[in-house]
C-alpha positions as CSV (number, residue, x, y, z in Angstrom):
1,M,62.8,58.7,113.4
2,A,63.6,60.9,116.4
3,H,63.3,59.6,119.9
4,G,60.4,62.0,120.7
5,D,58.5,60.9,117.6
6,R,59.0,57.2,118.3
7,R,57.8,57.8,121.9
8,R,54.7,59.6,120.6
9,V,53.9,56.8,118.1
10,L,54.3,54.2,120.9
11,L,52.0,56.2,123.2
12,R,49.3,56.6,120.5
13,T,49.5,52.9,119.6
14,A,49.1,51.9,123.3
15,I,46.1,54.2,123.6
16,I,44.4,52.7,120.6
17,V,45.1,49.1,121.6
18,G,43.9,49.8,125.1
19,A,40.7,51.4,123.8
20,V,40.0,48.5,121.5
21,A,40.7,46.0,124.2
22,F,38.3,47.8,126.6
23,S,35.6,47.9,123.9
24,L,36.0,44.2,123.1
25,W,35.8,43.4,126.8
26,M,32.5,45.2,127.1
27,E,31.1,43.3,124.1
28,T,32.3,39.9,125.2
29,A,31.5,40.3,128.9
30,G,28.0,41.7,128.2
31,F,27.3,38.9,125.7
32,L,28.3,36.2,128.2
33,A,26.5,37.8,131.1
34,T,23.2,38.0,129.2
35,P,20.9,35.0,129.6
36,E,21.1,32.8,126.6
37,A,17.5,33.2,125.8
38,D,17.9,37.0,125.7
39,R,21.1,37.2,123.8
40,T,21.2,39.1,120.5
41,E,22.3,37.1,117.4
42,V,26.0,36.5,117.2
43,A,26.3,38.2,113.7
44,Y,24.8,41.4,115.0
45,V,27.0,41.4,118.1
46,T,30.0,40.8,115.9
47,L,29.0,43.7,113.6
48,H,28.4,45.9,116.7
49,A,31.9,45.0,118.0
50,T,33.4,45.8,114.6
51,V,32.3,49.4,114.6
52,P,34.7,50.6,117.3
53,I,37.5,48.6,115.6
54,V,36.9,50.5,112.4
55,F,37.0,53.8,114.4
56,A,40.3,52.7,116.1
57,A,41.9,51.8,112.7
58,C,40.8,55.2,111.2
59,A,42.1,56.9,114.4
60,A,45.6,55.5,113.7
61,I,45.4,56.8,110.1
62,A,44.0,60.2,111.1
63,W,46.8,60.6,113.6
64,A,49.3,60.0,110.8
65,I,47.8,62.1,108.0
66,G,45.1,64.3,109.6
67,P,45.2,68.1,109.8
68,N,45.6,67.9,113.6
69,A,45.1,65.5,116.5
70,V,41.4,66.4,117.2
71,P,39.8,63.9,114.7
72,A,41.9,61.0,115.9
73,R,41.2,61.8,119.6
74,L,37.4,61.9,118.9
75,M,37.6,58.5,117.2
76,V,39.4,57.0,120.2
77,A,36.8,58.5,122.5
78,F,34.1,56.9,120.4
79,V,35.7,53.5,120.8
80,V,35.6,53.9,124.6
81,L,32.1,55.3,124.6
82,W,30.6,52.7,122.3
83,I,28.8,51.0,125.1
84,P,26.7,47.9,124.3
85,Q,23.4,47.6,126.2
86,S,24.5,44.1,127.3
87,I,27.1,45.6,129.6
88,F,24.4,46.5,132.1
89,Q,24.1,42.7,132.8
90,V,27.7,43.0,134.1
91,I,27.3,46.1,136.2
92,A,23.8,45.6,137.4
93,G,24.9,45.0,141.0
94,I,27.2,48.1,141.1
95,G,24.9,50.9,142.3
96,W,27.3,53.8,141.9
97,L,28.4,52.7,138.4
98,W,25.3,51.7,136.4
99,P,23.6,55.2,136.6
100,I,26.8,56.9,135.3
101,V,27.0,54.4,132.4
102,R,23.2,54.9,131.8
103,G,23.8,58.6,131.6
104,I,26.6,58.4,129.1
105,D,25.6,55.4,127.0
106,L,24.6,57.7,124.1
107,V,27.5,60.2,124.3
108,W,29.2,58.2,121.4
109,A,26.5,59.9,119.2
110,V,27.7,63.3,120.3
111,V,31.3,62.4,119.6
112,S,30.4,61.1,116.1
113,G,28.5,64.4,115.5
114,L,31.5,66.4,116.6
115,L,33.7,64.3,114.3
116,V,31.5,65.2,111.4
117,L,31.5,68.9,112.3
118,V,35.3,69.2,112.3
119,Y,35.5,67.5,108.9
120,P,37.8,68.1,107.0
121,R,39.6,70.9,108.8
122,G,40.0,69.4,112.2
123,W,38.2,72.2,114.1
124,L,34.9,74.0,114.4
125,A,35.1,76.7,111.7
126,D,31.9,78.7,111.9
127,R,29.2,79.8,114.3
128,F,26.7,77.2,113.1
129,D,29.1,74.4,114.0
130,R,29.8,75.9,117.4
131,V,26.0,76.2,118.1
132,I,25.4,72.6,117.1
133,A,28.3,71.3,119.2
134,T,27.3,73.4,122.2
135,T,23.7,72.2,122.0
136,A,24.8,68.6,121.8
137,V,27.1,68.9,124.8
138,V,24.6,70.7,126.9
139,A,21.9,68.2,126.1
140,S,24.3,65.3,127.0
141,V,25.1,67.0,130.4
142,V,21.4,67.6,131.1
143,N,20.7,63.9,130.3
144,L,23.4,62.7,132.6
145,M,22.1,64.9,135.4
146,A,18.6,63.7,134.8
147,V,19.6,60.1,134.9
148,L,21.6,60.5,138.1
149,A,18.8,62.5,139.8
150,L,15.7,60.8,138.5
151,A,16.4,57.4,137.0
152,G,15.3,54.2,138.7
153,P,16.4,50.6,138.1
154,E,13.5,50.2,135.7
155,S,15.1,52.7,133.3
156,A,18.1,50.4,132.7
157,P,18.0,47.2,130.6
158,C,18.8,45.0,133.6
159,D,17.7,44.1,137.1
160,C,19.9,46.8,138.6
161,V,20.3,47.7,142.2
162,P,18.8,51.1,143.4
163,N,20.3,54.3,142.1
164,P,22.2,55.9,145.0
165,Y,22.2,59.3,143.3
166,R,18.4,59.5,142.9
167,I,16.8,62.5,144.7
168,A,13.2,62.3,143.4
169,D,10.8,59.8,142.1
170,A,9.4,61.6,139.0
171,P,9.0,59.0,136.2
172,L,7.0,61.4,134.0
173,L,9.7,64.2,134.2
174,F,12.4,61.6,133.6
175,A,10.6,60.2,130.6
176,I,10.2,63.7,129.1
177,L,13.9,64.4,129.6
178,D,14.9,61.0,128.3
179,Y,12.7,61.2,125.2
180,G,13.6,64.8,124.6
181,Y,17.3,64.0,124.7
182,R,16.9,61.4,122.0
183,V,14.7,63.7,119.9
184,V,17.2,66.5,120.1
185,G,20.0,64.1,119.2
186,V,18.2,62.8,116.2
187,G,17.2,66.4,115.2
188,L,20.8,67.5,115.4
189,A,22.1,64.5,113.4
190,L,19.5,65.2,110.7
191,V,20.4,68.9,110.6
192,I,24.1,68.2,110.2
193,A,23.5,65.5,107.6
194,G,21.1,67.6,105.7
195,R,23.4,70.6,105.7
196,L,26.3,68.6,104.5
197,L,24.2,66.9,101.8
198,V,22.9,70.3,100.5
199,R,26.4,71.7,100.5
200,W,27.6,68.7,98.6
201,I,24.8,68.9,96.0
202,R,25.2,72.6,95.5
203,G,28.9,72.7,95.7
204,S,31.4,72.9,92.9
205,V,33.6,70.0,91.7
206,P,36.2,70.6,94.4
207,A,33.5,70.9,97.1
208,R,32.1,67.5,96.1
209,A,35.6,66.0,96.0
210,V,36.5,67.3,99.5
211,A,33.1,66.5,101.1
212,F,33.3,63.0,99.5
213,L,30.6,60.6,100.9
214,M,30.5,61.9,104.4
215,P,26.9,63.4,104.2
216,V,25.5,60.3,102.6
217,S,26.9,58.1,105.4
218,L,25.7,60.5,108.1
219,L,22.2,60.9,106.5
220,A,21.8,57.1,106.4
221,W,22.8,56.8,110.0
222,A,20.6,59.8,111.1
223,L,17.6,58.2,109.4
224,A,18.3,54.9,111.0
225,I,18.6,56.3,114.6
226,A,15.5,58.3,114.0
227,V,13.6,55.1,113.4
228,Q,15.3,53.6,116.4
229,A,14.4,56.6,118.6
230,T,10.8,56.3,117.4
231,G,10.8,52.7,118.3
232,Y,12.3,53.5,121.7
233,I,9.7,56.1,122.4
234,T,6.8,53.9,121.2
235,S,8.3,50.7,122.8
236,T,8.3,48.9,119.4
237,S,11.0,46.9,117.8
238,T,12.8,48.5,114.9
239,G,13.9,45.3,113.3
240,M,17.3,43.8,112.6
241,V,17.5,45.5,109.1
242,I,17.3,49.0,110.5
243,D,19.7,48.2,113.3
244,T,22.2,46.8,110.8
245,V,21.9,49.8,108.5
246,A,22.6,52.1,111.5
247,L,25.7,50.1,112.3
248,L,27.0,50.1,108.8
249,A,26.3,53.8,108.3
250,M,28.1,54.6,111.6
251,A,31.2,52.6,110.6
252,A,31.3,54.4,107.3
253,V,31.7,57.8,109.0
254,P,35.3,57.4,110.1
255,V,36.2,55.7,106.8
256,T,34.8,58.5,104.7
257,F,36.6,61.0,107.0
258,V,39.9,59.4,106.4
259,A,39.2,59.0,102.7
260,G,38.5,62.7,102.5
261,I,41.7,63.6,104.3
262,A,43.6,61.3,102.0
263,H,42.0,63.0,99.0
264,T,43.0,66.5,100.3
265,R,46.6,65.2,100.8
266,N,46.5,63.9,97.2
267,M,45.4,67.4,96.0
268,R,48.4,68.9,97.9
269,A,50.7,66.3,96.2
270,R,49.4,67.5,92.8
271,V,50.8,70.9,93.7
272,A,54.2,69.3,93.1
273,D,53.1,68.5,89.6
274,L,52.0,72.1,89.3
275,M,55.5,73.3,90.2
276,R,57.0,70.9,87.7
277,I,54.7,72.1,84.9
278,T,55.4,75.8,85.6
279,R,59.1,75.5,86.5
280,E,60.1,77.3,83.3
281,G,58.3,80.4,84.5
282,A,54.8,81.8,85.1
283,D,53.2,81.7,81.7
284,R,49.9,83.2,82.6
285,G,47.6,81.1,80.4
286,L,49.4,77.8,81.3
287,W,49.4,78.7,85.0
288,A,45.7,79.3,85.3
289,E,44.8,76.2,83.2
290,S,47.2,74.0,85.2
291,L,45.9,75.4,88.5
292,A,42.2,74.8,87.6
293,R,43.1,71.2,86.6
294,T,45.1,70.7,89.8
295,L,42.3,72.0,92.1
296,R,39.6,70.5,89.9
297,D,37.9,73.9,90.0
298,D,36.8,75.4,86.7
299,S,36.0,78.6,88.5
300,V,39.6,79.3,89.3
301,R,40.9,82.6,88.0
302,V,44.3,84.2,88.4
303,Y,44.7,88.0,88.4
304,W,48.2,89.4,88.1
305,W,49.6,92.5,89.7
306,D,50.5,95.2,87.2
307,E,53.2,97.4,88.7
308,E,52.9,100.1,86.1
309,R,49.2,100.6,86.6
310,G,49.1,99.6,90.3
311,R,46.1,97.3,89.7
312,Y,45.3,93.7,89.2
313,V,44.7,92.5,85.6
314,D,43.5,89.3,84.0
315,A,45.5,87.1,81.6
316,A,44.5,89.4,78.8
317,G,45.8,92.5,80.6
318,R,42.3,93.9,81.4
319,L,41.9,95.7,84.7
320,I,39.7,94.0,87.2
321,D,37.9,95.0,90.4
322,S,39.2,92.6,93.1
323,Q,36.0,92.9,95.2
324,E,33.8,92.2,92.2
325,A,36.0,89.3,91.1
326,G,35.8,87.7,94.5
327,R,32.0,87.8,94.7
328,G,30.7,84.3,95.4
329,H,34.2,83.0,95.8
330,S,37.2,83.2,98.0
331,I,40.3,85.2,97.1
332,L,43.9,84.1,97.9
333,P,46.4,86.9,97.7
334,V,50.0,85.9,96.8
335,A,52.9,88.2,97.6
336,S,56.6,88.0,97.4
337,P,58.8,87.4,100.5
338,S,59.3,91.2,100.6
339,G,55.6,91.9,100.6
340,L,55.2,93.0,97.0
341,P,51.9,91.8,95.5
342,I,52.2,89.1,92.8
343,A,48.7,87.8,92.1
344,L,45.2,87.1,93.3
345,I,43.8,83.6,93.0
346,R,40.0,83.3,93.0
347,H,38.8,79.8,94.0
348,D,35.9,77.9,95.4
349,R,35.2,78.8,99.0
350,V,35.3,75.1,100.1
351,L,39.1,75.1,99.5
352,T,39.6,77.5,102.4
353,D,39.1,74.4,104.6
354,N,42.4,73.1,103.2
355,M,44.9,75.9,104.0
356,R,47.8,73.6,103.5
357,L,46.7,73.1,99.9
358,L,46.3,76.8,99.4
359,D,49.7,77.5,101.0
360,G,51.2,75.0,98.6
361,V,49.5,76.8,95.6
362,S,50.9,80.1,96.9
363,S,54.4,78.7,97.1
364,A,54.1,77.2,93.7
365,L,53.0,80.5,92.1
366,R,55.7,82.4,94.0
367,L,58.3,79.9,92.9
368,S,57.0,80.0,89.3
369,V,57.2,83.8,89.2
370,D,60.7,83.7,90.7
371,N,61.8,81.2,88.1
372,G,60.4,83.3,85.4
373,R,62.2,86.4,86.6
374,L,65.5,84.4,87.0
375,R,65.0,82.9,83.5
376,S,64.5,86.4,82.1
377,D,67.6,87.7,83.9
378,L,69.7,84.8,82.8
379,E,68.6,85.1,79.2
380,R,69.3,88.9,79.3
381,T,72.7,88.2,80.8
382,L,73.5,85.5,78.2
383,E,72.5,87.9,75.4
384,Q,74.8,90.5,76.9
385,V,77.6,88.0,77.0
386,R,77.0,86.9,73.4
387,Q,77.0,90.5,72.2
388,S,80.1,91.2,74.2
389,R,81.9,88.3,72.6
390,Q,80.8,89.4,69.2
391,R,82.0,92.9,69.8
392,I,85.4,91.6,70.9
393,V,85.6,89.4,67.8
394,E,84.7,92.4,65.6
395,A,87.1,94.6,67.4
396,G,89.8,91.9,67.0
397,D,89.2,91.7,63.2
398,E,89.3,95.4,62.9
399,A,92.6,95.4,64.8
400,R,93.9,92.7,62.5
401,R,93.0,94.7,59.4
402,R,94.5,97.9,60.8
403,I,97.8,96.1,61.7
404,E,97.9,94.5,58.2
405,R,97.3,97.9,56.6
406,D,99.9,99.6,58.7
407,L,102.5,96.9,57.9
408,H,101.7,97.1,54.2
409,D,101.5,100.9,54.0
410,G,104.3,101.6,56.5
411,A,107.1,99.1,57.2
412,Q,106.8,97.2,53.9
413,Q,106.8,100.3,51.8
414,Q,109.9,101.6,53.7
415,L,111.7,98.3,53.3
416,V,110.9,98.2,49.6
417,S,112.2,101.8,49.3
418,L,115.3,100.8,51.2
419,G,115.9,97.8,48.9
420,M,115.7,100.1,45.9
421,N,118.2,102.5,47.4
422,L,120.5,99.6,48.2
423,R,120.2,98.3,44.6
424,L,121.2,101.7,43.3
425,A,124.1,101.9,45.7
426,A,125.2,98.4,44.6
427,N,125.1,99.3,41.0
428,T,127.0,102.5,41.6
429,A,129.7,100.6,43.6
430,R,130.1,98.1,40.8
431,S,130.4,100.8,38.2
432,A,133.1,102.5,40.3
433,G,135.0,99.2,40.6
434,Q,134.3,98.8,44.2
435,H,133.4,95.1,43.9
436,E,133.9,94.2,47.5
437,L,131.4,96.9,48.6
438,A,129.0,95.9,45.8
439,S,129.1,92.3,47.1
440,E,128.3,93.4,50.7
441,L,125.4,95.5,49.4
442,E,124.1,92.4,47.5
443,D,124.2,90.4,50.7
444,A,122.3,93.2,52.5
445,I,119.7,93.2,49.7
446,A,119.2,89.4,50.0
447,T,118.8,89.7,53.7
448,L,116.3,92.5,53.2
449,N,114.3,90.5,50.7
450,Q,114.1,87.6,53.1
451,G,112.9,89.9,55.9
452,L,110.4,91.5,53.5
453,K,109.1,88.1,52.6
454,E,108.6,87.1,56.2
455,L,106.9,90.4,56.9
456,R,104.5,89.8,54.0
457,E,103.7,86.4,55.4
458,L,103.2,87.9,58.8
459,A,100.8,90.5,57.4
460,H,99.1,87.8,55.4
461,G,98.5,85.7,58.5
462,I,97.2,88.6,60.5
463,H,94.6,89.4,57.8
464,P,95.2,88.2,54.3
465,S,94.8,90.9,51.7
466,L,93.2,88.5,49.3
467,L,90.3,88.0,51.8
468,S,89.7,91.8,51.9
469,Q,90.0,92.0,48.1
470,G,88.1,89.0,46.9
471,G,86.5,87.2,49.8
472,L,86.6,83.4,50.4
473,A,86.5,82.6,46.7
474,L,90.1,84.0,46.3
475,A,91.5,83.6,49.8
476,V,90.7,79.9,50.4
477,P,92.2,78.5,47.2
478,E,95.4,80.5,47.9
479,L,95.4,79.2,51.5
480,A,94.9,75.6,50.3
481,G,97.7,76.0,47.8
482,R,100.2,76.6,50.5
483,C,99.2,73.4,52.4
484,P,101.6,70.5,51.9
485,V,98.6,68.1,51.7
486,P,96.7,68.2,48.4
487,V,93.4,70.1,49.1
488,E,90.4,70.1,46.8
489,V,88.5,73.4,47.2
490,D,84.8,73.9,46.4
491,V,83.7,77.4,47.4
492,Q,80.2,78.2,46.2
493,A,79.6,81.5,48.1
494,E,77.9,83.8,45.7
495,G,79.2,87.3,46.1
496,R,80.8,88.7,49.2
497,L,79.7,87.6,52.7
498,P,79.6,90.0,55.7
499,E,83.2,90.8,56.8
500,L,82.7,89.2,60.2
501,V,81.4,86.0,58.7
502,E,84.2,85.9,56.0
503,S,87.0,86.4,58.5
504,T,85.6,83.8,60.9
505,A,85.2,81.3,58.1
506,Y,88.7,81.9,56.8
507,F,90.4,81.4,60.1
508,A,88.3,78.3,60.8
509,I,89.6,76.8,57.5
510,A,93.2,77.9,58.2
511,E,93.2,76.3,61.7
512,S,91.7,73.1,60.3
513,L,94.2,72.9,57.4
514,A,97.0,73.5,59.9
515,N,95.9,70.5,61.9
516,V,95.6,68.4,58.7
517,A,99.2,69.3,57.8
518,K,100.6,68.8,61.3
519,H,98.7,65.9,62.8
520,S,96.4,64.0,60.5
521,Q,98.9,62.1,58.4
522,A,96.4,62.5,55.6
523,T,97.2,62.2,51.9
524,R,94.2,64.3,50.8
525,A,91.9,66.9,52.2
526,W,88.7,68.6,51.0
527,V,87.3,72.1,51.7
528,R,83.7,72.9,50.9
529,A,81.9,76.2,51.6
530,H,78.4,77.0,50.5
531,V,75.3,78.9,51.6
532,E,72.1,77.1,52.6
533,G,69.3,79.6,53.0
534,E,70.5,82.0,55.7
535,T,73.3,79.8,56.9
536,V,76.9,79.5,55.8
537,V,78.1,75.9,55.9
538,I,81.8,75.0,55.8
539,E,83.2,71.5,55.8
540,I,86.9,70.5,56.1
541,R,87.5,66.8,55.7
542,D,90.6,64.7,55.4
543,N,91.5,61.0,55.1
544,G,93.9,60.9,58.0
545,V,94.2,58.8,61.1
546,G,91.2,60.5,62.9
547,G,90.9,60.4,66.7
548,A,90.7,64.2,67.1
549,S,88.9,65.7,70.1
550,L,87.9,69.2,71.0
551,D,89.3,68.5,74.5
552,A,92.8,67.7,73.3
553,G,93.9,71.2,72.3
554,T,93.0,74.9,72.3
555,G,93.4,75.9,68.6
556,V,90.0,74.7,67.4
557,L,88.5,75.7,70.8
558,G,89.5,79.3,70.0
559,I,87.9,79.0,66.6
560,A,84.8,77.5,68.2
561,D,84.6,80.5,70.5
562,R,84.8,82.8,67.5
563,I,82.1,80.9,65.7
564,E,79.8,80.8,68.7
565,A,80.3,84.6,69.1
566,V,78.6,85.1,65.8
567,G,75.8,82.7,66.6
568,G,77.3,79.7,64.9
569,E,78.3,76.2,65.9
570,L,81.2,73.8,65.2
571,E,80.9,70.0,65.0
572,L,83.9,67.7,65.0
573,V,83.6,64.1,63.8
574,S,86.8,62.1,64.0
575,P,86.4,58.3,64.5
576,P,89.8,56.6,64.8
577,G,91.2,55.4,61.4
578,S,88.5,57.1,59.4
579,G,89.7,60.7,59.0
580,T,88.4,63.9,60.5
581,T,85.5,66.1,59.5
582,V,85.0,69.6,60.8
583,T,81.6,71.2,60.1
584,V,81.0,74.9,60.7
585,R,77.5,76.5,60.5
586,M,77.1,80.3,60.9
587,P,74.2,82.6,60.3
588,L,74.6,84.6,57.1
589,H,73.6,87.7,59.0
590,P,74.7,87.6,62.6
591,P,72.8,89.8,65.1
592,T,74.1,93.4,65.0
593,T,75.9,94.7,68.1
594,D,77.0,98.1,69.3
595,A,80.0,100.0,68.0
596,H,83.4,98.4,68.7
597,A,84.7,98.9,72.1
598,A,88.3,100.2,72.2
599,S,88.9,98.3,75.4
600,G,87.7,95.0,73.7
601,A,90.1,95.5,70.8
602,A,93.0,96.3,73.1
603,L,92.2,93.2,75.2
604,L,92.1,90.9,72.1
605,V,95.3,92.3,70.6
606,A,97.1,91.9,73.9
607,A,95.9,88.3,74.2
608,E,97.0,87.4,70.7
609,A,100.4,89.0,71.2
610,S,101.2,86.4,73.8
611,D,100.2,83.4,71.5
612,P,101.9,82.1,68.4
613,V,101.5,84.8,65.8
614,P,98.6,83.8,63.4
615,G,99.9,83.5,59.9
616,A,103.5,82.6,60.9
617,P,104.8,79.5,59.2
618,G,104.0,76.3,61.2
619,A,105.7,72.9,61.1
620,A,104.2,72.3,57.7
621,G,104.7,75.8,56.4
622,V,101.1,76.9,56.6
623,P,99.8,79.7,58.8
624,A,98.2,78.7,62.1
625,G,95.4,81.0,61.5
626,G,93.8,81.0,64.9
627,V,94.2,81.9,68.5
628,G,96.1,79.4,70.7
629,T,97.8,76.2,69.8
630,P,96.5,73.8,67.1
631,L,94.3,70.8,67.9
632,D,96.3,67.7,68.9
633,V,95.4,64.6,66.9
């Protein structure tokens, strides 16, 4: 807590403690100064002393959670002005003091009325409230002036000394003013209580929730003081029951005030739940339903701004008239930080008393809309990235096929033709008796055949011709046959798969078998490929040492990237000592993308040129079949 805040809390605490101490002193001193025969019952005096204590406790709470400091200050003022009639026994001999106390001994009623008028906003909101407050204050000032100018010792409940401020002896005029002040006070209390009660009965659910029990408490108190005022005017006793009801009703006013404030704070806290519910974005139906539940107002409607039509529309997209929609309700416009309209929220008018709540609702809706826009932008960006990855993979496969075709139709054919020419030259040299030349030509032919074999293996690794000719059914058994570990193959793909799916599946199997041969220490492996509905499922399993991890190498990570680019997924299960299982799932028909980008193909070819050449013999004599180094086991 900052130094300024701590000082403020200490000051408020001191004020409240001082006010309570002063009030208790008045009660105790007046009770002790009253002759024993004239004393009121101890229970009633105790209850009378409890009322300001309740106000003081509620003042502390209102200072902490109230909309502003006005309600708490009014409650503290009530504590000081809650003057017991027995105090006149203490100040009866102080001529300059008792007339002032006599003139303000009912001002606590004005303070309590103001407290009700500022409920729950903390200020006078409309003309009616200001008229009532002004009338009460003017009546109190007139009463004070009348007491100072006209009251005699007989008007106070004590044997007081003469009034030094008295300027005329007019008992009838004073009685009229005195009785009139009380009648006006009772009338104002009844008007305020009746108005609040009618609003509470006619109000919607949020109106009743915000108003809480304040009008009931005020009405009970107003009726009680009406009876007391009647008894005062007629000089008859009202009875202990009426007096007790009046005290209990008055003590309930600050309690219901604080309860109402706490309720509105709880409503603002539910805005956080509203943000959590709508954090995924502003789904219009869900948002309106959640908002109505949060505000407990079934009349809530949300109208959304349609940029294309330049009008507000309801959740179904129908145009609405904002003036017609707001008839009988209040309208809360919500706009973006840049000032662009977002929505209109129609709500119960009583909620305008709680602007903090409405500000929270506006922020929640604004955040929800922003989240929805960000989510849409993110999904659009991710889709663009996915399509870009797929285009690169497709371009890479096309580049592989083109290189393999160029090697087969170009370099291989020329080398085969060269070999035939060398064979003819060797035969001619042998026929001519040039055996030394023939031997050198035979060595050249052997070297050429070895180079041709390696070139064929290189072309096969880049893009195996069997895959292009017969698909996985022909290419996978041939690939497994070159693995030093015995492999059982079960390929159940019916017919040919899409080229992109076939090539991705082939290189995933090649990479996995390369790891089986190099790292698994397995004695047997199994390859199974089949179609489940619209999904191609490939499983490569071995009985090796296990312990493989996607984080341990880049070979399978490269294959995983290829698989994810076509919308698939790769799963690696490799418990230590229990072998390794690689499971690949790919959609049978990946989402289509745009035409191949030449820059994407060039990028992939350049990247692969810097890695070990796919298809080149590895440590176990099988092609690596993927981009990057194999997975370490």
